[in-house]
N, C-alpha and C positions, 0 to 999 in steps of 0.2 A: 536603583537596587541590582545586585548582580548574583547570581548563583555561583556557590563554590562547595567542591567538594572535599571532603577533609577525609583522609584514609587513616584508620589506626588498625594494628595486627594484634589479635588477641588470640590467647592459647587457652582452652580450658583445663590443660594439666599443670598450667603454670600461674596460677592465680596470683602470685606476688607480683608479678610484671603487671605495673598500672599503664594506664595511656593518659595522656593530657592534652586536650584540644583547647586552641584559642580561636576565637571567631570574633568578627565585627558585628556590633549592633545594626549595621548598615547594609548587611548582607543577609542573603536565605540561603544559610550554609546546609548542605547535606552531609550528616556523617556515614561513612562508608566503614562498617567493620569487617575486615577479612578474618576469617574462622580457622583455626587451627587445632589440633588435637595431638598433643605429643610431637609437635613441631611439624607435623604433616597437615596439608589441606584438608579440611574437612567441609563437605559438602551436604548441608541438610537436604532432605528430599522434600516434596511436594506436600507432606504431612505436617511440615512445621510452619509455625507462624513466630513472629518477634515482637515485645515491646522493649523500648530504652526506658528505663525507670530513673528518676532523679529527683534530688531534693537540694535544697539551698543549705539546711543545718539540721542538726538531729540525725545523722544517717545512720549512725549506731544503733539507734534506737526508733527511727521512724518505720512504721508498720505499715503505711498507706501512701506511698510516694505518689508525685505526678508520673505520668507515663505517656509516651508517644509511639503509636502502632507503627512499625516499620515493614519493609517489604523483604522476604527472603528471594534472593536470586536463584532462578532455576537454571542457571547456565555457568555459575561462578561460585566461589566458596565466601560470599559475603551476602550481609544484611544492609539495608541503608535506612536513615531515618531523617526526615526533613524537621531541622532544627529550629525552623522559623517561629514557630509556636513559642519555644523557649526563649529565643533572642527577643522576640517583640513585646514579652509580657513579665518580664522578669523584674524583680525589685533587688536581687543580688546578682553580685558578679560573678561568682564561682559555685559551681554545682557539683554534687557528688553523683556519679551515674555508674547504672551496669546494664549490661547486653543480656537480655533474658530471652531462651528460646523454649516454646511450647510445643509438645508434640499432638497435633488434633486426634490423631487416630488411637491416642492413649487417654482420650477424654480431658484434653486441653490441660494435663498434668504438667507441672513444672518439671522441665527436663533438664536444662542447663542454665547456670548464671554463666557466661561465657567470660566477661571481663568487668574490670572495675576502673573507674578513673574520674577524672575532673573535667567540665566543660567551663573554660573561663571566657566570659562574653565582655570583651572590650567594649567601653560605650565612646562612640565618637561625637564630640561636643559640636563638629559643623552638622553632621548627618542627622543629630536630634533636635536642633534648633528650630524653633517655628520661624516660618519665613513673613 
């Protein structure tokens, strides 16, 4: 298994722009989302935490999607998520997802839903074969 970093660029002012990510089921992918506000780099400070919310279906009515806790970079304008849990335990091959940022100094109030997109997990018949 190898670690792959997949980068996307999202802007909270241009929510109609979607991202699409493809990853193989035999990788341990890291999703790195670069953050922008009105086309300018946006660097969250140390008060922010982040989660990637995702679901396989019913995304327009899903009130409790699965989440992956991410890491907010303290030196650059991105957040990262380890997608291994999603890749290794899924039953579907395509997931609707959203990058969500929380401000801890504001009592963990929801601050930004930065981007929406899809994560497509491509199954490898060779990597998933029993030996």
